[in-house]
Phi, psi and omega in degrees: 000317179299321178295315180298318182270353183058048176232150178297144177225154181228139172265135178219120183229152177276339179230156182276130176273310178219170176096173178223162182202159172281172176295142179260145180301164184278345184272147175303137182096346177294144181206152174222154179293145171260122190241137175218131182051044179062021177236143174283118181251353181179195181224139171266117191236125174271119183263348180213140181308132173056022176247149181311141179284169172247165183247117185251135174225143178285141177253229181286128167057041177209143178278162178298316181297319178295322177299319177295314180300315180295317179301311180298323181289341181264357179271117185244063179088002178241165179294317183268148174299148187307315179299320179290318180299315180294321177297318178300314179298318180296317179296318179296321176297317179300314180300318179298319180290341180260006182288157180303325181289339179279345181085353179271150178233158176271353182267164180268358186281000000 
């Protein structure tokens, strides 16, 4: 999407898809490289003291360091950056409204 719209994009995940990393420090802002095939593909970043880190990767038109800086600036007391956290909350609300007990379905029939 970032490439299509020509805007910078950042990847932020709660779990690691690929790569390996050393242990990350316990303090917010601690980070270690995420490595795959001997290349740095992202950063393991702790956004809150003693809380699981997130996995940051640069997307379209942004450096890894800038992606980390933007991510940290968007964390407002939570593990996830605010845009990702809000998207997560919205999806969870949608899922609850589509559950069998709500009577709503995802199908058109």
